[in-house]
C-alpha positions as CSV (number, residue, x, y, z in Angstrom):
1,M,22.2,-18.7,3.7
2,Y,21.2,-20.2,0.3
3,T,18.1,-18.0,0.1
4,N,20.2,-14.8,0.4
5,K,22.3,-15.9,-2.6
6,L,19.3,-16.9,-4.6
7,R,17.5,-13.7,-3.9
8,G,20.7,-11.8,-4.6
9,S,21.0,-13.4,-8.0
10,W,17.4,-12.6,-8.8
11,D,17.8,-8.9,-7.7
12,Q,20.9,-8.6,-10.0
13,A,18.9,-10.0,-12.9
14,K,16.0,-7.6,-12.2
15,G,18.4,-4.7,-11.8
16,F,20.1,-5.4,-15.1
17,S,16.8,-5.6,-17.0
18,R,15.7,-2.3,-15.4
19,E,19.0,-0.7,-16.4
20,L,18.6,-1.9,-19.9
21,W,15.0,-0.7,-20.1
22,G,16.0,2.7,-18.7
23,E,18.8,3.0,-21.3
24,I,16.5,2.0,-24.2
25,T,13.7,4.4,-23.2
26,G,16.0,7.2,-22.0
27,D,14.5,7.1,-18.5
28,Y,17.4,7.7,-16.2
29,H,15.4,7.2,-13.0
30,V,14.6,3.6,-14.1
31,F,18.3,3.2,-15.0
32,S,19.6,4.4,-11.6
33,D,17.0,2.2,-9.8
34,G,18.4,-0.7,-11.7
35,L,21.9,0.1,-10.7
36,R,20.8,0.3,-7.1
37,E,19.0,-3.0,-7.3
38,R,22.1,-4.7,-8.8
39,M,24.3,-3.4,-6.0
40,I,21.8,-4.7,-3.4
41,G,21.8,-8.1,-5.2
42,R,25.6,-8.2,-5.2
43,L,25.7,-7.6,-1.4
44,E,23.1,-10.3,-0.9
45,S,24.8,-12.9,-2.9
46,R,28.5,-12.2,-2.2
47,C,28.4,-11.1,1.4
48,D,25.4,-13.4,2.4
49,M,23.6,-10.3,3.7
50,P,19.8,-10.2,4.2
51,H,17.8,-7.9,1.8
52,D,16.9,-5.3,4.4
53,A,20.4,-5.0,5.6
54,A,21.8,-4.7,2.1
55,E,19.2,-1.9,1.3
56,K,20.2,0.0,4.4
57,H,23.9,-0.3,3.5
58,I,23.4,0.9,0.0
59,D,21.2,3.8,1.1
60,Q,23.9,4.9,3.6
61,L,26.5,4.8,0.8
62,I,24.4,6.8,-1.6
63,Q,23.5,9.6,0.9
């Protein structure tokens, strides 16, 4: 349980840094990857969802 929340917080931080880097460099692929990673991190930390399940859920929402 705690590991999902910890990994979720880490994924949110990584996603935010990728978003920021993508915005600075003008690379919108990196920016959108950062947004996706932040959404996965939020699901992990708030809903206590495993990483694989959160990725599948986000991919289903995006498609």
